[in-house]
ZATI-594568 format. One record per residue: residue number from 1; y, x, z of N, C-alpha, C in turn. Coordinates in steps of 0.001 Angstrom, whole numbers, plus 500000, padded with zeros to 6 digits. Atoms other than C-alpha are relative to their C-alpha. Layout:
<pts>
- NUM; Y; X; Z; Y; X; Z; Y; X; Z
...
</pts>
This chain:
<pts>
- 1; 500180; 498580; 500190; 755004; 954427; 935759; 500086; 500364; 498516
- 2; 499964; 499744; 501436; 754482; 954266; 932000; 501432; 499880; 499486
- 3; 498605; 500184; 500418; 758026; 952956; 931571; 500853; 501201; 500402
- 4; 499249; 498833; 499542; 759400; 955859; 933631; 499712; 501215; 499130
- 5; 500364; 498881; 500870; 757491; 958390; 931518; 500642; 499848; 498628
- 6; 499365; 500269; 501289; 758819; 956748; 928375; 501487; 500341; 500066
- 7; 498573; 499709; 499831; 762394; 956939; 929672; 500215; 501506; 500083
- 8; 499900; 498549; 499874; 761824; 960585; 930589; 499916; 500680; 498640
- 9; 500138; 499416; 501348; 760669; 961413; 927046; 501218; 499689; 499136
- 10; 498820; 500389; 500788; 763568; 959504; 925497; 501205; 500852; 500396
- 11; 498872; 499183; 499530; 766095; 961370; 927659; 499857; 501427; 499486
- 12; 500215; 498634; 500472; 764541; 964711; 926772; 500295; 500125; 498505
- 13; 499743; 499966; 501443; 764625; 963927; 923056; 501487; 499822; 499697
- 14; 498567; 500179; 500192; 768217; 962752; 923362; 500733; 501312; 500272
- 15; 499374; 498712; 499675; 769204; 966032; 925026; 499747; 500990; 498875
- 16; 500364; 499068; 501071; 767355; 968033; 922398; 500795; 499726; 498725
- 17; 499263; 500393; 501204; 768956; 966100; 919542; 501483; 500280; 500152
- 18; 498567; 499809; 499770; 772416; 966219; 921065; 500369; 501480; 499981
- 19; 499722; 498561; 500009; 772270; 969975; 921699; 499964; 500551; 498581
- 20; 500122; 499538; 501383; 771187; 970494; 918095; 501189; 499546; 499154
- 21; 498926; 500546; 500834; 773822; 968217; 916526; 501394; 500498; 500392
- 22; 498648; 499684; 499541; 776832; 969086; 918660; 500199; 501499; 500230
- 23; 499831; 498599; 499624; 776192; 972644; 919849; 499171; 500969; 499158
- 24; 500831; 499179; 500889; 773754; 973897; 917175; 499034; 500887; 500781
- 25; 500974; 499307; 499170; 771250; 974908; 919845; 498649; 499337; 499759
- 26; 501326; 500527; 500260; 767597; 974510; 918945; 499105; 500306; 501189
- 27; 500785; 499819; 498789; 765737; 974011; 922202; 498540; 500320; 499676
- 28; 501388; 499723; 500374; 762385; 974107; 920384; 499772; 501485; 499729
- 29; 500118; 498566; 500244; 763070; 977733; 919465; 500243; 500791; 501280
- 30; 499798; 499388; 498690; 763576; 978415; 923184; 501309; 500788; 500085
- 31; 498695; 499368; 499882; 767198; 979387; 922634; 500545; 499696; 501382
- 32; 499433; 500208; 498669; 768772; 979886; 926024; 501406; 499442; 499847
- 33; 498686; 500617; 500042; 771743; 977641; 926529; 500913; 500776; 500937
- 34; 499056; 499237; 499203; 774694; 979657; 927715; 501360; 499331; 499931
- 35; 498644; 500523; 499950; 778211; 978729; 928709; 500978; 501096; 499600
- 36; 499005; 499042; 500489; 781316; 980356; 927288; 500745; 500700; 501124
- 37; 499271; 499372; 498900; 782804; 981086; 930704; 499180; 499929; 501285
- 38; 500734; 499913; 498738; 781552; 982009; 934157; 500275; 498816; 500914
- 39; 499656; 501127; 499142; 783358; 979119; 935830; 499085; 498805; 499719
- 40; 500869; 501117; 500364; 781387; 976482; 933916; 498551; 500306; 500378
- 41; 501358; 499601; 499630; 778147; 978414; 934411; 499804; 499875; 501509
- 42; 500077; 500107; 498547; 778876; 978601; 938144; 499960; 498557; 500464
- 43; 499997; 501426; 499653; 779640; 974889; 938334; 498644; 499378; 499711
- 44; 501313; 500522; 500362; 776400; 974098; 936546; 498948; 500419; 501032
- 45; 500970; 499503; 499018; 774383; 976272; 938929; 500180; 499299; 501344
- 46; 499722; 500692; 498741; 776081; 974659; 941933; 499482; 498573; 499968
- 47; 500460; 501387; 500127; 775362; 971135; 940684; 498468; 499922; 500037
- 48; 501463; 499997; 500020; 771709; 971965; 940001; 499446; 500337; 501380
- 49; 500449; 499647; 498652; 771336; 973590; 943422; 500151; 498812; 500949
- 50; 499807; 501191; 499176; 772788; 970488; 945067; 498905; 498974; 499724
- 51; 501050; 500959; 500373; 770357; 968282; 943149; 498653; 500450; 500550
- 52; 501262; 499466; 499491; 767485; 970553; 944156; 499883; 499827; 501513
- 53; 499991; 500230; 498549; 768514; 970083; 947813; 499964; 498512; 500345
- 54; 500045; 501436; 499752; 768436; 966306; 947378; 501356; 499330; 499989
- 55; 498635; 500519; 500011; 772189; 965845; 946996; 500405; 499578; 498584
- 56; 499785; 500369; 501397; 771965; 964247; 943557; 501264; 499166; 499831
- 57; 498823; 500860; 500142; 774580; 961538; 944060; 501292; 500773; 500239
- 58; 498824; 499187; 499723; 777035; 964019; 945551; 500302; 500932; 498821
- 59; 499823; 499107; 501152; 776457; 966438; 942667; 500554; 499232; 498806
- 60; 499509; 500810; 501117; 777000; 963653; 940149; 501476; 499649; 500195
- 61; 498584; 500285; 499728; 780293; 962720; 941836; 500878; 501198; 499658
- 62; 499245; 498781; 500317; 781483; 966329; 941560; 500046; 500205; 498491
- 63; 500047; 499873; 501463; 780375; 966410; 937924; 501095; 499155; 499356
- 64; 498996; 500887; 500596; 782579; 963426; 937100; 501420; 500430; 500349
- 65; 498673; 499496; 499622; 785518; 964931; 938997; 500407; 501179; 499127
- 66; 499712; 498792; 500770; 785251; 968129; 936957; 500065; 499776; 498489
- 67; 500016; 500228; 501451; 784816; 966536; 933523; 501398; 500126; 499417
- 68; 498749; 499785; 500720; 787534; 967559; 931111; 499741; 499609; 498554
- 69; 500293; 500543; 501333; 787560; 965494; 927919; 500280; 500972; 498865
- 70; 499669; 499069; 501064; 789067; 968323; 925923; 499116; 501238; 499968
- 71; 500809; 498802; 499887; 786475; 970888; 926972; 498527; 499661; 499767
- 72; 501393; 500299; 500334; 783093; 970657; 925260; 499004; 500753; 500876
- 73; 500895; 499298; 499091; 781634; 973181; 927694; 499629; 499109; 501187
- 74; 500293; 500934; 498918; 781894; 970511; 930403; 499019; 498930; 499531
- 75; 500961; 500946; 500558; 780066; 968102; 928131; 498615; 500633; 499978
- 76; 501272; 499289; 500013; 777327; 970684; 927636; 499438; 500101; 501421
- 77; 500423; 499902; 498611; 777215; 971205; 931404; 499431; 498667; 500489
- 78; 500444; 501321; 499558; 776881; 967464; 932017; 498651; 499635; 499383
- 79; 501257; 500308; 500683; 774123; 967024; 929427; 498850; 500813; 500602
- 80; 501043; 499156; 499415; 772181; 969952; 930861; 499710; 499625; 501453
- 81; 500216; 500479; 498633; 772690; 968629; 934399; 499054; 498797; 499986
- 82; 500884; 501166; 500079; 771105; 965320; 933406; 498606; 500387; 499523
- 83; 501320; 499509; 500404; 768285; 967193; 931677; 499291; 500619; 501207
- 84; 500571; 499428; 498778; 767754; 969085; 934944; 499455; 498876; 500893
- 85; 500458; 501142; 499208; 767526; 965760; 936784; 498784; 499350; 499360
- 86; 501092; 500646; 500723; 765223; 964397; 934115; 498667; 500714; 500213
- 87; 501226; 499237; 499776; 762707; 967165; 934825; 499408; 499761; 501391
- 88; 500471; 500258; 498638; 762400; 966023; 938440; 499023; 498823; 499999
- 89; 500994; 501062; 499917; 759539; 963784; 939488; 500653; 498676; 500402
- 90; 499515; 501324; 499614; 760029; 960056; 939906; 500059; 499872; 501517
- 91; 500049; 500070; 498547; 759058; 960420; 943561; 501193; 500707; 500636
- 92; 498863; 499250; 499463; 761714; 963061; 944198; 501299; 499242; 499757
- 93; 498786; 500756; 500301; 764398; 961023; 942451; 500143; 498813; 500942
- 94; 499966; 501156; 499107; 763485; 957950; 944486; 500327; 500414; 501428
- 95; 499726; 499486; 498656; 763510; 959995; 947702; 501490; 500312; 500173
- 96; 498572; 499659; 499981; 767064; 961040; 946799; 500880; 498795; 499669
- 97; 499279; 501233; 500305; 768077; 957417; 946162; 500605; 500051; 498593
- 98; 499598; 499887; 501397; 768252; 957994; 942414; 498834; 499518; 499154
- 99; 501087; 500481; 500849; 766241; 956743; 939449; 500098; 500623; 498612
- 100; 500041; 499505; 501372; 765206; 957772; 935973; 501011; 499230; 499142
- 101; 499038; 500817; 500742; 767309; 954889; 934639; 501434; 500487; 500237
- 102; 498662; 499472; 499703; 770374; 956350; 936393; 500265; 501298; 499246
- 103; 499856; 498783; 500810; 769740; 959637; 934597; 500449; 499608; 498595
- 104; 499660; 500461; 501351; 769843; 957810; 931252; 501407; 499406; 499960
- 105; 498675; 500632; 499973; 772900; 955766; 932226; 501108; 501036; 500196
- 106; 499004; 498946; 499790; 774750; 958839; 933479; 500261; 500787; 498733
- 107; 499849; 499270; 501256; 774097; 960670; 930248; 500787; 499179; 498982
- 108; 499268; 500870; 500922; 775295; 957696; 928223; 501482; 499945; 500366
- 109; 498609; 500083; 499546; 778467; 957479; 930336; 500772; 501268; 499627
- 110; 499346; 498737; 500346; 779274; 961165; 929829; 500248; 500077; 498499
- 111; 499838; 499962; 501455; 778680; 960900; 926098; 501099; 499042; 499553
- 112; 498942; 500957; 500317; 780959; 957865; 925996; 501373; 500583; 500306
- 113; 498726; 499371; 499625; 783736; 959755; 927793; 500451; 500972; 498920
- 114; 499676; 498997; 501016; 783565; 962434; 925097; 499996; 499448; 498571
- 115; 499911; 500614; 501315; 783478; 959954; 922232; 498701; 499957; 499218
- 116; 501295; 500026; 500661; 779772; 960139; 921444; 499198; 498769; 500397
- 117; 500698; 501192; 499513; 778956; 956636; 922659; 499089; 499381; 498942
- 118; 500868; 500585; 501031; 777568; 955475; 919309; 498712; 500800; 499870
- 119; 501207; 499165; 500037; 775151; 958412; 919283; 499116; 499693; 501215
- 120; 500761; 500301; 498784; 774122; 957658; 922863; 499301; 498656; 499866
- 121; 500595; 501315; 500144; 773482; 954017; 921993; 498790; 500021; 499062
- 122; 501134; 499932; 500915; 771167; 954962; 919138; 498828; 500745; 500615
- 123; 501060; 499192; 499416; 769209; 957409; 921265; 499374; 499374; 501238
- 124; 500553; 500618; 498778; 768795; 955414; 924478; 499992; 498504; 499843
</pts>
């Protein structure tokens, strides 16, 4: 349990740091993260709704299908999706056949796809 809480804090700090460095969004100032287009915002809402219904693995599969290496909005969407998962309880994640470690690994994989793998390695 302590290890899971530690991983949860590390993921949250990684998201916070990444949003600040790459997108200049300061989560501590409660800046609302917005997307540049409605399509990305809609995709994000759909993925989060799926995760909330327990369809985490399916949502993650769709996320990877939609990733576009040239579009940083998709990177932002992916990072925020994993932050959404990170806020879920360990019990809920386990019930959905998912784990806190998979949240961290998924985030690292997305960051690697976009060329931020060295940053991901230092944070997780």
